[in-house]
C-alpha positions in Angstrom: -68.2 93.8 74.6 -65.3 95.1 72.6 -64.2 93.1 69.6 -60.6 93.2 68.5 -59.7 92.3 65.0 -57.1 89.5 64.7 -53.6 90.2 63.4 -53.7 87.0 61.4 -51.4 85.4 64.0 -53.4 83.9 66.9 -50.1 83.4 68.9 -49.3 87.1 68.5 -52.8 88.0 69.5 -52.3 86.0 72.7 -49.1 87.9 73.3 -46.8 84.9 73.2 -43.1 85.6 73.0 -42.2 83.4 70.0 -45.5 84.1 68.1 -43.8 84.1 64.6 -42.2 80.7 65.2 -45.3 79.2 66.6 -47.3 80.6 63.6 -45.2 79.0 60.9 -44.7 75.7 62.9 -48.4 75.4 63.2 -48.7 75.6 59.4 -46.1 72.9 59.0 -47.9 70.7 61.4 -51.2 71.2 59.5 -49.3 70.1 56.3 -48.0 67.1 58.2 -51.5 66.1 59.3 -52.7 66.5 55.6 -49.8 64.3 54.3 -50.5 61.5 56.9 -54.2 61.7 55.9 -53.3 61.7 52.2 -51.2 58.5 52.6 -53.8 56.9 54.9 -51.1 56.2 57.4 -51.8 55.5 61.0 -49.7 57.5 63.5 -47.5 54.4 64.1 -46.9 54.0 60.4 -46.3 57.7 59.9 -43.8 57.8 62.8 -41.9 54.8 61.4 -41.8 56.5 58.0 -40.6 59.7 59.6 -38.0 58.1 61.8 -39.6 59.0 65.1 -41.7 57.4 67.7 -45.6 57.5 67.8 -45.9 59.2 71.2 -43.7 62.2 69.9 -45.6 62.5 66.7 -48.9 62.3 68.6 -47.8 65.1 70.8 -46.9 67.3 67.9 -50.1 66.5 66.0 -52.2 67.5 69.1 -50.5 70.9 69.2 -47.4 70.6 71.4 -45.3 72.3 68.7 -42.7 73.3 71.2 -41.8 69.5 71.3 -40.3 69.7 67.8 -37.8 71.8 65.9 -38.5 73.3 62.5 -35.7 71.2 61.1 -37.4 68.1 62.3 -40.7 69.1 60.9 -39.0 69.8 57.5 -37.5 66.3 57.7 -40.7 64.7 58.5 -42.5 66.4 55.6 -39.7 65.3 53.2 -40.1 61.7 54.4 -43.9 62.0 53.6 -43.0 63.2 50.1 -43.5 66.9 50.5 -40.9 69.6 49.6 -40.5 72.7 51.7 -39.7 76.0 50.1 -38.5 78.9 52.1 -39.2 82.4 50.8 -37.5 85.5 52.1 -39.3 88.8 51.8 -37.1 91.9 51.3 -39.6 94.2 52.8 -39.0 94.5 56.5 -42.0 94.0 58.8 -43.1 96.9 61.0 -40.9 97.2 64.0 -38.1 95.1 62.5 -34.6 96.7 62.2 -32.8 96.3 58.9 -29.3 95.2 59.4 -26.4 95.8 57.0 -23.8 93.0 56.7 -20.3 93.7 55.9 
C-alpha cells in the first residue's frame, strides 16, 4: 500500500476545485465552534446572537461550509466576540502568477 504525504490541506489532497477557500473556511468554522462552546451557548442561542437561524448554523457546524460565505463567517465570529485579522503574504505560492497593477 502506497502512502502519500498530505499537503496540509485535505481539500487539496482530495482534488477539490476550491481547496484553498474550503481550507480557510474550515478553520473559521472551528473557531466558531470554539466560541459557541466558550460561551456555553446552545445552537439556538448562538444563532440568535449571530443573527441567523438554528438550522443554517447547524448545517455549517456539521461541515456544510459551502452554505455560508466568508463574510458571513466573519460577522458571526464578530457577534461572538472574536476579531478576524487577515494577513497577506508577499511571497507567491508555487504555481501562482504574480500580477502587476498599474
